[in-house]
DSSP file (Angstrom, degrees, kcal/mol; ACC not computed):
  #  RESIDUE AA STRUCTURE BP1 BP2  ACC     N-H-->O    O-->H-N    N-H-->O    O-->H-N    TCO  KAPPA ALPHA  PHI   PSI    X-CA   Y-CA   Z-CA
    1    1 A M              0   0    0      0, 0.0     0, 0.0     0, 0.0     0, 0.0   0.000 360.0 360.0 360.0 140.5   -0.7   54.2  -70.3
    2    2 A G     >  -     0   0    0      1,-0.1     4,-2.2     4,-0.0     5,-0.2  -0.335 360.0 -92.3 -81.5 176.0   -3.0   56.3  -72.4
    3    3 A P  H  > S+     0   0    0      0, 0.0     4,-2.2     0, 0.0     5,-0.1   0.870 124.9  50.0 -58.9 -40.2   -6.8   55.8  -72.4
    4    4 A L  H  > S+     0   0    0      1,-0.2     4,-2.2     2,-0.2     5,-0.2   0.888 110.8  49.1 -67.4 -39.0   -6.8   53.4  -75.4
    5    5 A A  H  > S+     0   0    0      2,-0.2     4,-2.6     1,-0.2    -1,-0.2   0.865 109.7  53.4 -66.7 -36.1   -4.0   51.3  -73.8
    6    6 A E  H  X S+     0   0    0     -4,-2.2     4,-2.1     2,-0.2     5,-0.3   0.929 109.0  49.1 -63.0 -44.3   -6.0   51.2  -70.5
    7    7 A V  H  X S+     0   0    0     -4,-2.2     4,-3.4     1,-0.2    -2,-0.2   0.935 112.7  46.1 -60.8 -46.1   -9.1   50.0  -72.4
    8    8 A V  H  X S+     0   0    0     -4,-2.2     4,-1.0     1,-0.2    -1,-0.2   0.920 111.1  54.0 -61.1 -43.9   -7.1   47.2  -74.2
    9    9 A F  H  < S+     0   0    0     -4,-2.6     4,-0.4     1,-0.2    -1,-0.2   0.888 120.8  30.6 -56.5 -42.8   -5.4   46.2  -70.8
   10   10 A V  H  X S+     0   0    0     -4,-2.1     4,-1.7    -5,-0.2     3,-0.4   0.810 104.9  75.1 -89.6 -33.3   -8.7   45.8  -69.1
   11   11 A A  H  X S+     0   0    0     -4,-3.4     4,-0.7    -5,-0.3     3,-0.2   0.863  96.3  45.4 -51.6 -50.0  -11.0   44.7  -72.0
   12   12 A D  H  < S+     0   0    0     -4,-1.0     3,-0.5     1,-0.2    -1,-0.2   0.859 111.8  54.7 -65.2 -35.1   -9.9   41.1  -72.4
   13   13 A F  H  4 S+     0   0    0     -3,-0.4    -1,-0.2    -4,-0.4    -2,-0.2   0.847 118.1  32.5 -66.9 -36.0  -10.0   40.6  -68.6
   14   14 A I  H  < S+     0   0    0     -4,-1.7    -1,-0.2    -3,-0.2    -2,-0.2   0.276  84.1 137.3-107.0   8.4  -13.6   41.7  -68.3
   15   15 A E    ><  -     0   0    0     -4,-0.7     3,-2.4    -3,-0.5    -3,-0.1  -0.179  69.0-105.3 -60.5 153.9  -15.1   40.5  -71.6
   16   16 A P  T 3  S+     0   0    0      0, 0.0    -1,-0.1     0, 0.0    -4,-0.0   0.699 115.9  62.0 -54.9 -24.3  -18.5   38.9  -71.4
   17   17 A G  T 3  S+     0   0    0      2,-0.0     2,-0.2     0, 0.0    -2,-0.1   0.595  82.4 100.8 -77.4 -11.0  -17.1   35.4  -71.9
   18   18 A R    <   +     0   0    0     -3,-2.4     2,-0.2    -6,-0.1    -5,-0.0  -0.542  45.3 177.9 -81.8 139.8  -15.0   35.5  -68.7
   19   19 A D        +     0   0    0     -2,-0.2     2,-0.3     2,-0.0    -5,-0.0  -0.706  26.2 123.2-144.9  88.7  -16.4   33.8  -65.6
   20   20 A F    >   -     0   0    0     -2,-0.2     3,-2.3     0, 0.0     4,-0.3  -0.966  69.7 -74.8-143.2 157.5  -14.2   33.8  -62.6
   21   21 A Q  T 3  S+     0   0    0     -2,-0.3    -2,-0.0     1,-0.3     0, 0.0  -0.300 118.9  17.1 -55.3 125.4  -14.5   35.0  -59.0
   22   22 A G  T 3> S+     0   0    0     -2,-0.0     4,-2.2     3,-0.0    -1,-0.3   0.282  87.0 114.2  95.3 -10.2  -14.4   38.8  -59.0
   23   23 A V  H <> S+     0   0    0     -3,-2.3     4,-2.3     1,-0.2     5,-0.2   0.854  76.3  53.3 -63.7 -35.3  -15.0   39.5  -62.7
   24   24 A A  H  > S+     0   0    0     -4,-0.3     4,-2.3     2,-0.2    -1,-0.2   0.909 110.9  46.5 -67.8 -39.3  -18.4   41.2  -61.9
   25   25 A E  H  > S+     0   0    0      2,-0.2     4,-2.6     1,-0.2    -2,-0.2   0.871 110.9  52.7 -69.0 -36.8  -16.6   43.6  -59.5
   26   26 A A  H  X S+     0   0    0     -4,-2.2     4,-2.4     2,-0.2    -2,-0.2   0.898 111.0  47.8 -61.8 -42.5  -13.8   44.2  -62.0
   27   27 A R  H  X S+     0   0    0     -4,-2.3     4,-2.2     2,-0.2    -2,-0.2   0.918 112.3  48.6 -64.5 -43.9  -16.5   45.1  -64.6
   28   28 A R  H  X S+     0   0    0     -4,-2.3     4,-1.6     2,-0.2    -2,-0.2   0.949 114.7  44.5 -63.2 -48.4  -18.3   47.4  -62.2
   29   29 A V  H  X S+     0   0    0     -4,-2.6     4,-2.7     1,-0.2     8,-0.3   0.933 113.2  50.5 -62.9 -45.8  -15.1   49.2  -61.2
   30   30 A S  H  < S+     0   0    0     -4,-2.4    -1,-0.2     1,-0.2    -2,-0.2   0.842 107.5  54.0 -63.6 -34.3  -13.9   49.5  -64.7
   31   31 A A  H  < S+     0   0    0     -4,-2.2    -1,-0.2     1,-0.2     3,-0.2   0.860 116.0  39.1 -67.3 -33.7  -17.2   51.0  -65.9
   32   32 A R  H  < S+     0   0    0     -4,-1.6     2,-0.3    -3,-0.3    -2,-0.2   0.861 135.4   6.9 -83.8 -37.3  -17.1   53.6  -63.3
   33   33 A N     X  -     0   0    0     -4,-2.7     4,-2.1    -5,-0.2    -1,-0.3  -0.856  56.8-162.7-152.0 106.8  -13.4   54.5  -63.4
   34   34 A L  H  > S+     0   0    0     -2,-0.3     4,-2.3     1,-0.2     5,-0.2   0.870  93.3  56.2 -63.5 -36.6  -11.0   53.1  -65.9
   35   35 A R  H  > S+     0   0    0      1,-0.2     4,-1.9     2,-0.2    -1,-0.2   0.917 110.6  44.9 -60.6 -42.8   -7.9   54.0  -63.9
   36   36 A K  H  > S+     0   0    0      1,-0.2     4,-2.6     2,-0.2    -1,-0.2   0.802 107.8  58.9 -69.7 -28.5   -9.3   52.0  -61.0
   37   37 A G  H  X S+     0   0    0     -4,-2.1     4,-2.7    -8,-0.3    -2,-0.2   0.907 104.7  50.6 -63.9 -40.9  -10.2   49.2  -63.4
   38   38 A V  H  X S+     0   0    0     -4,-2.3     4,-2.9     2,-0.2    -2,-0.2   0.938 111.5  47.5 -60.3 -46.2   -6.5   49.0  -64.4
   39   39 A L  H  X S+     0   0    0     -4,-1.9     4,-2.9     2,-0.2     5,-0.2   0.926 112.5  49.9 -62.1 -44.2   -5.5   48.7  -60.7
   40   40 A T  H  X S+     0   0    0     -4,-2.6     4,-2.6     2,-0.2     5,-0.2   0.929 112.1  46.9 -61.3 -45.8   -8.2   46.1  -60.1
   41   41 A K  H  X S+     0   0    0     -4,-2.7     4,-2.6     1,-0.2     5,-0.2   0.937 114.1  47.5 -59.8 -47.9   -7.0   44.0  -63.0
   42   42 A A  H  X S+     0   0    0     -4,-2.9     4,-2.7    -5,-0.2     5,-0.2   0.926 112.9  48.5 -63.1 -43.2   -3.4   44.3  -62.0
   43   43 A A  H  X S+     0   0    0     -4,-2.9     4,-2.5    -5,-0.2    -1,-0.2   0.924 113.1  47.3 -62.5 -44.4   -4.2   43.4  -58.3
   44   44 A M  H  X S+     0   0    0     -4,-2.6     4,-2.3    -5,-0.2    -1,-0.2   0.898 114.4  46.5 -64.9 -40.7   -6.3   40.4  -59.3
   45   45 A T  H  X S+     0   0    0     -4,-2.6     4,-2.6    -5,-0.2    -2,-0.2   0.917 113.1  48.5 -68.5 -42.5   -3.7   39.1  -61.7
   46   46 A I  H  X S+     0   0    0     -4,-2.7     4,-2.6    -5,-0.2     5,-0.2   0.927 112.3  49.6 -61.7 -45.2   -0.8   39.6  -59.2
   47   47 A G  H  X S+     0   0    0     -4,-2.5     4,-2.5    -5,-0.2    -2,-0.2   0.920 111.5  49.3 -61.6 -44.2   -2.8   37.8  -56.5
   48   48 A F  H  X S+     0   0    0     -4,-2.3     4,-1.4     1,-0.2    -1,-0.2   0.924 112.6  47.0 -59.1 -46.9   -3.6   34.9  -58.9
   49   49 A L  H  X>S+     0   0    0     -4,-2.6     5,-2.9     1,-0.2     4,-0.5   0.889 112.0  49.5 -65.7 -38.4    0.1   34.6  -59.9
   50   50 A L  H ><5S+     0   0    0     -4,-2.6     3,-1.1     1,-0.2    -1,-0.2   0.926 108.9  53.1 -62.3 -44.1    1.3   34.7  -56.3
   51   51 A A  H 3<5S+     0   0    0     -4,-2.5    -1,-0.2     1,-0.3    -2,-0.2   0.801 112.4  44.6 -62.6 -28.4   -1.2   32.1  -55.3
   52   52 A K  H 3<5S-     0   0    0     -4,-1.4    -1,-0.3    -5,-0.2    -2,-0.2   0.451 112.4-118.8 -93.3  -3.7    0.0   29.8  -58.1
   53   53 A G  T <<5 +     0   0    0     -3,-1.1    -3,-0.2    -4,-0.5     2,-0.2   0.821  64.5 147.3  68.1  32.6    3.7   30.5  -57.3
   54   54 A M      < -     0   0    0     -5,-2.9    -1,-0.2    -6,-0.2     2,-0.1  -0.584  53.3 -94.2 -99.4 160.7    4.2   31.9  -60.8
   55   55 A K        -     0   0    0     -2,-0.2     2,-0.5    -3,-0.1    -1,-0.1  -0.389  31.3-141.2 -69.6 151.2    6.5   34.7  -62.0
   56   56 A I        -     0   0    0     -2,-0.1     2,-0.1    -7,-0.0   -10,-0.0  -0.970  21.3-120.5-114.5 123.4    5.1   38.2  -62.2
   57   57 A H    >>  -     0   0    0     -2,-0.5     4,-1.6     1,-0.1     3,-0.8  -0.381  17.5-127.4 -64.3 138.5    6.2   40.2  -65.2
   58   58 A L  H 3> S+     0   0    0      1,-0.3     4,-2.6     2,-0.2     5,-0.2   0.843 107.2  60.0 -57.2 -36.0    8.0   43.4  -64.3
   59   59 A R  H 3> S+     0   0    0      1,-0.2     4,-2.6     2,-0.2    -1,-0.3   0.860 102.8  51.8 -63.4 -33.3    5.7   45.5  -66.5
   60   60 A L  H <> S+     0   0    0     -3,-0.8     4,-2.5     2,-0.2    -1,-0.2   0.920 111.1  47.2 -68.1 -41.2    2.7   44.4  -64.5
   61   61 A L  H  X S+     0   0    0     -4,-1.6     4,-2.5     2,-0.2    -2,-0.2   0.883 112.3  50.2 -65.5 -38.3    4.5   45.4  -61.2
   62   62 A E  H  X S+     0   0    0     -4,-2.6     4,-2.9     2,-0.2    -2,-0.2   0.900 109.9  50.8 -63.3 -42.1    5.4   48.7  -62.8
   63   63 A T  H  X S+     0   0    0     -4,-2.6     4,-2.5     2,-0.2    -2,-0.2   0.952 110.7  49.0 -61.2 -48.2    1.8   49.2  -63.9
   64   64 A W  H  X S+     0   0    0     -4,-2.5     4,-1.0     1,-0.2    -2,-0.2   0.956 115.3  43.9 -54.8 -53.1    0.6   48.5  -60.3
   65   65 A N  H  X S+     0   0    0     -4,-2.5     4,-0.8     1,-0.2     3,-0.4   0.887 113.9  49.9 -64.6 -39.3    3.1   50.9  -58.9
   66   66 A D  H >< S+     0   0    0     -4,-2.9     3,-0.5     1,-0.2    -1,-0.2   0.894 111.4  48.6 -64.6 -40.3    2.4   53.6  -61.4
   67   67 A Y  H 3< S+     0   0    0     -4,-2.5    -1,-0.2     1,-0.2    -2,-0.2   0.580  98.1  68.1 -79.9 -11.8   -1.3   53.5  -61.0
   68   68 A L  H 3< S+     0   0    0     -4,-1.0    -1,-0.2    -3,-0.4    -2,-0.2   0.815  85.7  84.3 -74.5 -31.5   -1.1   53.6  -57.2
   69   69 A E    <<        0   0    0     -4,-0.8     0, 0.0    -3,-0.5     0, 0.0  -0.500 360.0 360.0 -71.3 138.9    0.1   57.2  -57.5
   70   70 A P              0   0    0      0, 0.0    -1,-0.1     0, 0.0    -3,-0.1   0.494 360.0 360.0 -64.5 360.0   -2.6   59.8  -57.9
């Protein structure tokens, strides 16, 4: 992902109207390091989907794997 795609990927997740456990931390991480913000959003979304027994889109898993690499 380029920088603009990273911003779009994270922006909706951390927008001011969101109120869920961990959103403040996601905002803090994203403000300091956008790449880590992408990882944080991916991790939180994957965790949520796993807890609900829902399917995880392959692109989300690919994003997670790609952003783990330095």
